[in-house]
N, C-alpha and C positions, 0 to 999 in steps of 0.2 A: 504494500500500500504506500502510496506517495504521501509523505507528511505534509507537503505544501498543498496538496489537493484537499486533504481533510481540513486544513486550516482555512482554505478558501471556502470550502463548503460550509464550515461553521460560521464564517463571516457573512456569507450570503444568507444563511438562516437568520442570523442576528439582525441583518439589515431588513429582511422581510418582516420579522417580528416587530421591529421599530416602526416600519411603515404602517403595519396593521394597527399598532397602538395609536399612532398619530391620526390615522383616518377615523378611528373610533372616537377618540377624544374630541376631534374637530366636529364630528356629527353631534356628539352629546353636548358640546359647548355652543352649538348654534342657538342663539337667543330667539330665532324666529322659526321654531319648529312648526311643522305643518300637520294638521289632523284633517282627514277627509270625512265629510259628513253627508248624509242623505237627508233632505228635508221634503216633507209633503206639505204643500201649501194648502191653507184653508180655502183660498180662492185661486183656482188655476190661473196660470200666467205663463207666457212664453218670453217675457222681457228679461233677458239674462242680466242686464245691467241693474234693473230695478230689484231683481231677486237678490243679487249680490249686495246691493245697498241695504236691503231689509235685513239680510243675514248679518252684515257688519254691524248694523245698528243694534240688533237684538243681542248678538254675541259679545259686543264690546271689543271686537278684535278685527283686524283686516281679513277680508275673505276674497277668494278668487273663484269665479264661476267656472265649472268644469264641463258639465253636460246635463242633459235631461233625458228621462226615459218616458215621460209623458208630460202633459201640461201641469200636472200636480207634483210629480217627483223630480227633484233636481239634486245634482251632486256638486258640492263646493269644497274648497280647501280653506280651512281656517289657519291663519298664521298666528300661532300663540307661542309662548315661551315654554316654561316647564310643564310637565304633565299635569300638575295641579291647575295651571292656568287654562289648559285645554279642557280639563274636566269642568271648570267653572264656566267657561264659555259655552260648553255643551248644555249645562244646566240652565243658563240664561236663555239659550235658544228654546229649550223644552218648555220654559215658562211663558214664552211669548205666544199669544193666541193666534198670531198670523200663520203659525205652522201647526198643522193637524198632527204631525209626527216628526220626530227628529231622532236620527240614530247615527252611530259611527258607521262609516263605509268600510266594512271589513271584507269586501270582496277581494278575491285573490287576483293578482295582476301577473300577467305573463311578461317576464323580462327576457329580452333577447340579448345574447352576449355580443 
């Protein structure tokens, strides 16, 4: 076995571990974490901008409109900080009577390499 090869291999593994740690801590440190939600409007609408504004106002956090599956059901992304902030925004949305239902969007997404 070549000693320099094992040293290089160990260094490569250490570098990969350091990169993985950096990317994880950077994602956790992101103060604008995103939580996807599905909202069912009490009054159907197709106005994406108005829906995003209503969700922002009710949640108390910036929102980005993603898509709709019907005039009543819409998917949005809430930009909140820590998980507790996201949970609080979700509770504020659920308390607002403009929405007949609010839930986390936990659908699986296909990620292509």
